[in-house]
N, C-alpha and C positions, 0 to 999 in steps of 0.2 A: 748565187753566190757560194763559194767553196766552204766546207767546213775547215778552218785552221786549226793549227794545233793548239793554240791557246784556247778556242772556242771547244776543242775536245775535252780538253781538260776539265774546261767549266762545265761540260755536260757529264763527264765522268765522276766529279766532285757531286755535281747535283743527284745522280744516280745513287751514288753510294750514300748520301745523306738520307735519299729517300728509302732506301734498304734499311738503314739503322731507325729511321722512324718506324717503318713498317714493323721490323722486328722487335722494336720497345713496345708498340701497340699491342702485337701479338702477346707478349708477356705479361701484358696488363689486362688482357682478356676483352680488349678492343677490338681487334683486326683477326679473323681466322685464318685468312690469305694474304699474300704479299701484293701490294699494290703501288705501282701498276702492276698489271698482271691480266690473266686471262689469256686473250690471244697475244696479247703483247707483253713480254716481261721485261723486268728492266735488263735483264742479260741480253735479250733479244735487241733493246735499244741501244745498249752499249756496244755490242757487235756489229749493229748497221752503222753507227757513228763512227767506230773505229776503221771499218773496211771503206767508207767515203773518205776519211781523213786520208788514211794511206793510198786513196786513188786507185782502190782495187774496182774493176770491172766484173760483173754488170751492176755493182752497188752504186758507182758515180751516176751511170745514165739512169738508173731507178728513182736516185735521189732527185735528179733534175727535173725529171719527169713529174715528181710528187710536187717539188716547188713550183714549177710552172702552173699546174693544177691548181694548188693553193693561192697564188698569185692573181688567178685568172677570177677567184670569187671576192677579191678585194672590195668591190663596191656591191655585191651581190645582197641583196635585203632577204630577211627570214622570209619564210612562208607558212609558219605553223598555223594549224586550223584547230577550231574547238573540238569538230567531229571530223574525224577521218573517215570520209566516206567513198569506198571505192567499190565501182559496180565489178561484175564479172567480166573476165577479160574476153571470154568466147560469146558473152552477150552483148558487152558494148565496150568493143576494143578501145574506140577513141575516148569514151569516157574514163574508162580505166587507166589509160595512159595519163590524161590530163590530170585525174586526181591524184594518181601515184606520184605525179612528178612534185608537187609540193613538198613531199617527205624525203623523195630521193636528191632533188638538189641540194636540200639543206644538209642532208647526210653526207652527200659528197663533198660539200663545201666545210663541214665539221671535220670530219675525218682526216682530208688531207691536210687542212691548218693544223691539226693536231699531232699528226706525224711530221710535218714541217717542225713545229715548235720543239719535237723532243729531238729532232736530228740536229737542228740548228741552234736552239736555244732560244731564239728571237720570240720574245713574248709577244709581239704583234700578231702572231701566228695563233697563240693562246687564246687572245682577248677576241680573235675571229670566231674561234672554235666554240668557246664557251656564249657568245652570242645565240648560236644555233641551239645549244643544249637547253639555255634558258628560256628560249623562245617557245619550245615544245614543253619543256616541264612546267612553265607557268601557264600556257594557253591551252594546249592539246587535254581534253577531258573524256573524248569518247571515241570510239571505233565503230564502223558500221559499214553496211554494203556487203555483197556477196564475196567481195575478194579483200575486204578491208582488214581482216585479222590477219591474213597471210602477208600483205605486203607489209603493214606495220610490223610484222615480226621478222621478216628477212631484209627488209631495209632498215627499220628501226633498229636492229641488233648494232648496226653502224655507231649508233648514237651510245650504246654502252661501251664500244669500244673506245670511242673518242673522250668518254668520261673517265675511264680508266687511264687514258694517255694524261688527263688533265688532274686526275685525283689531286695530286700533291701540288698543284699550283695554287699559290697563296691568291693569286687575283682572281679565281673564280668563287664567286660568293654564293652559288645557288645549288651546290651540293645537296642540301637538305631537301628542297623541292624537287631535286631531280630523283631522290630515292623514292619521294612519295609518289611521283609520276611512274617510275618504275613497277611500284606496289599496284597502284589503283588503276593504272591505264596498260601499260606494256604487258604485265604477266596477267592482270585479272581479265582483260578485254581483248587479249591478242594470244599471246605465245600459250599461255595454259590452257586455251579452248582449243587449240588444234594439236597440241603435243602428241595426244594418244591416237591419232588419226593412221592410218596404216601405211599412207604412201608419202610423198615428199613434204605436204604439209606439215606433216608428224614429226618429219626430220627437222624441219625449219623450228617447229615450237619446241622441240626438245633442246635443239642449239640455242635458241632465244632463252630459254629457261635455264640454262646452266650458265649462260654468259650472265643473266642478271642474277642470279643466286650467287654466283661467285663476286659480282660487285659488291651485294648486299652482306657477303660473309656469313650466309645462311647455309650452314655445313650439312644440316639435315636434308635439306631440298638439293643442294648439289648431289649428295649421295643419292638420293632418290632419283635424280636424272640420269646419273652413271647407271644405275640399275634398270631405268628405262631404256638408255642407249644399248646396254648390253642384249636386251630384248629385241630391239630393232635390228642389231646386227643379225641375231639369230633367225629373225622372222622375216626381213624383208629381202635377204640375199639368197638365191636359189643354190643348189648344189654345184651348178657349173660357174657361178660367178654372175649370174643376170640379176637383176632386179624386177621380178615379173609386174611389179604396180607400175614401173616406170617404162619398160619396154611395150607393154600393152598400149602406150599412147600414140599410135600410128606413125605417122612420119617424123614424129617429135621424140621418139624412143632413146635416142642417144642424147639429144639434149637434155631430157628428164632424168635419165641415169645420170648424168652432170650433176643436175639439179638438186639430186637427193643426196649424192655422195658427198658434194660440198659441204654441207651442214654437218651429215652425220661425221666426216673426219675431222672437222673443226671443232665439234662437240668433243671428240676423242681426245683432240689437243688440250682443251681445257680440262678435261677430267685428269690427264695425265700432270698439267700443271697443277691442280687442286691437290690431287691425292697421291700421285705416282702411279696411278692405275694405267696401265699399257696396254689399251686395247688395239692398238696396230698390229701388235704380236700375237693378241688372243685368238684362240680359236673356239666358237661358241659350242655349247652341248650338243648341237646338231651338224658340228662339223662346218661351221660358216666362218669366214675371216674377211676383215676389210680389204686385205691384197688380193683376194681371189675377185673382188669387185670391182677393184682398181684395174687389174690386168685386163679384165673382160672388157671394160670400158676402153682401156689404151687400143687394145687389138682392133675392136669395131670402129673408133674413130678414124684410124689409119686404113681400115678396110672396110668402108660402108657398104661396098658391093657384096660383101659376105653377110650383112646383117640378116639373120634369119626370121626377123619379127615383121619386117615391113620393106619394100621394094623401095628404093631411092629414097632414104631416110634423109632428114636436114643434118647437114655437118657444117662446123664451123668455116666461115668465109675466109679469106686471106687476111682481113682484118679482127675478126673475133680474136680474142685472146683466151676463150675457154676451149676445152679444160686444160689449156696449156698451164693457167694459174694453178690449177689442183695439182698436177703433176710437178710442178716446181717446189710446193710445198711439201708432198710427198716424198720427193728426192732426198729430203734431209731425214725421212724416217726409215727409208727402204733403201739399202744397198742394192738398187736397181737400176744400171746404167741408163736403160730404157726410158725411165722418167725422167732423168736429166737431160737426155738427147732430146726428147721431145719438147720439153719446156724451152730449151734454148733456141728453138725455131723462131720465136717471136718474143724473146727478153729485149728490153724490162717489160714485165709483166705488171701491169696495173689494170685492175680490173673492178671499176666501181661504176655506180650509175644506175645498178637494178638491184642487185643483193651484195650482201657483204660478208662471205665467207672467203678467206684467201684472197681479200682484195689487193694486197700490195705484197706478194710472197717473195718477189727478187729482192726488194729492199730489205725486208724483214726476213730473210733466210739466215738464220745465224742465232746465238743465244742458247744452243741446246746442247746437253750434255751426250755425247756420241756413244761414249762408252766410261763406265764408272764400274770398275771390277776389284773385289777384294779376295774374291776366291773363297770367303769364308763359306759360301753355300754349296760348295762342290765337294766331292767326295775324296777323301786323302787318299793318295796311289792311284789317282787314275789321271787321263790327260783333261786339260781344262776345257769345259763344254764352250762350244761357240768359238774356239781359237782354231786354227790350222796348224798341226803339227808336222813337221818333216825332221823324221831321226835319221842319222847315219849309224852305223854299227856302234855299238856300244856309248850311245848316247841317249838321253830321255829328257822329256819335259813333262812334269806331273806336279799335282798338287800335293803339298805336303804340311804338318802339321808345325809349321814355323813361322812366326813365334809359339804358337800354342795350338791346341785343340780348337780354340773358338777364334784364331785369329791366323789363317790360314796364308800361305803363299805359292807362288809357282818357282819350282826348282828345276833349273836347268842344269843337267850333269852331263859332261862330255870327258870320256876317257879314250877319245880316238883322235890321234894327232893327224888323220887325215879325213876329218868331217866333223860334223857339228850336229847339234838340234835346233832347229828354228821353231818359234813360236810367233804365229802371226795372227792378227785380227784386222779382217776388213772393215772399213767404213764408208758409209756413203760419199761418192767423190765430192771433195771441198776445194772451192776456188778461193776462198777468202781467208783471214787470219784463222790460225787455228793452234791450240792450246795444248801441248801433250805434257801430260806428267806422270811419273811412276817412282817407286820407291825400288832400291837395289842395295844387296848386301851380297858380299863374299867371305868364306870362311879363311881363305887364303888367296891372296893377290894373283891373278894369272892373265896372260896376255889375249886379246882378240875376244873376249867377251861384247859381243855387239848391240847396239842399240841404234834403232832406226825409225824415221818415218819415210815411206814410199810412196810413189806414183808409178803405178804396175809395178815392174820389178825393178825400177831405178831409186836409188837411195837420193832423197833430197838432203836429210839431215843424216850423218852418219857419226855415231859415238862408240867408242869402244875403250875397253882397258889396256894399260900396256905396264910395263913395270914402274913406271912414273906415277900413274894414276890413271884417271878418264881424260881422254882426249877427243876433240872433234877434228873431222879430216874435213879440210877447204876445197874450194874449186880447184885449187893447183895441187892438191894432192899432199898437202902439208898438215902434219898432225900438231894441233896446238893444245898443248895442256889445258885442261879446266879447272880439275880439282885433284888433290892429290887423296888416296883411298886408304883408310886403315881397315883392317881384318875385324869381322864381326860388329860392324857398324853400319846402321841403316842411313842411307843419304837418299834424300828426295831431289830428283833432277826435274826440270820444266823446260820444255821448249816452247817459244812463241814462234811461229811460223808464218813467215809473209811470202806468198807466192810471188807478189807483184815485184818485189825487190830481189828475191831467191837469197834471203838472208832469215837468221833466226837470232832472238835473243835467248841465251841459256842461263839458266839460274840453279843453283846448288843450295838446298836447304833454305831457300827463299832470298838467296844473296845473288846479286847480277855478278855473272863470271864472264860473258861476253855479250857485246852487243853488236847486232848486226852481223854475224858470224856469216860468211859467205855459204851457200849451199855446196854440198859435194859436188851435185849436178843441177843444173837450173830446170825447173819444172814449173807448169802452170797449174798444177793440183795436186791433191793427196787423196790416197785412199787405203793407206794402210800403216800398221806400227807393227814393228819387229823386234823380237828378242832373241839372241843367239848364244850358244856356247862358245868356246874359243875354237875358231879355224886354225889349226896348225899346232895348239898346245891344248892341255886338258886342265879341268876344273869344275868348281860348280858356284852358279850365281843363283840367288834368290831375288824374284820380282814380287812386287805387290803394289796395291793402290793404283792400279793404272787408270787414267783419266783422259780421256779425249774431248774437248769441246771447240764449239765454233763461235 
């Protein structure tokens, strides 16, 4: 069943209501964080639903995959047990797998049905998901066995994500009992017992704990887990990007490196959602970074014959989708084409059945702020940090104290009729709908100050100033007036870019100005925003509050 426009409106309206409820709760001191949240924010869910509604790939294929899996559990009974007892995998493989499956099958069913509910709005999926949540919340009281704590942590975290997706569903009456189970079983008898381990057990414990504490709105313990995560990044990653505790695992070293990085990066994602802490770009006190570990894994999973730790290491089979799922998720955080290219080999990526970090990264790839720049923390008189600046003679792009010393902006000045200054910001490649917004002002209107969204060196959306005001140039090369402009006035311009239809909706100061405006050039993705001075004319333009989201 495809998501219709009417259903999308229903999903959008419901999500906006959820955001209102969450904000109201926060103001009343009830909720510390936005819910749904954690691994799957409301903006992420809205982004997925929008991309599916607009028939954009690979979201459509990913949605169909998830729906098919959810439907396959329509008649699947719950398998919750009072004592989740799992023997060690290397001591009793068959016993381990049999005991683990009770939880893993239920988490599969719960998680896929919860996502299906949030994408389609069909409450039958929500009711199926809640049955599994309630079964474990009301029946499971203990965790035991050599691997019980680990399996409960890495599989049970999927129940937390399910609960977040259903948190605002009025039909789920087991929320209070689920919180009791989180505290008394999941945290006390699983995640918290292993989160200080130095290997992947500790990584899963840390990720499970921060997921649970986010759900419980426990700000103190969320911050404690972020501190623990910082320490893990600093101590578990070597200077060359390897993870010694995992590379030492014989022929399974590549797998275990993935199995450690999946929860570490998922925990970093929740840390960013909870507090804005960005550990994806953080460098630890001893110089360690997540990026170095990811690069190490990507290189050797593609070049296993060069793996320096063990001859003939195990690598994913043709049907295994790890670590493609990890790099699908990371391609949203890092502007590294190699990540997206590796992920694309096996899309759509749905990795469920064992552990639950980055289980549905293709469908849920979105809802992130890729750029939010107000220039206020930058030094006036310097080029903006993180931007690529190309200046012709007698042109410049610098941060200035406009409107004030506490509210800075980017000034692009061009006194060269044969050149211009270009300010460009690169984002990870985006194949879905992207929103780009900025504020602009000029002291005196001049022609060909340019604003655009690009794919490589090609303009998808191209807007610029003329004597009449702000125009966009369409596929036929025709300039269409969008907005008359007055000097010394700030205008907020927003583009909603759709690569499936090669069109953009254009807004100025929140008012729609053009719907389905044709791209200047058809493209399949975007990776850059650009602002430039007047080529062929001279003048000054100010840019501020640049935002890009997917």
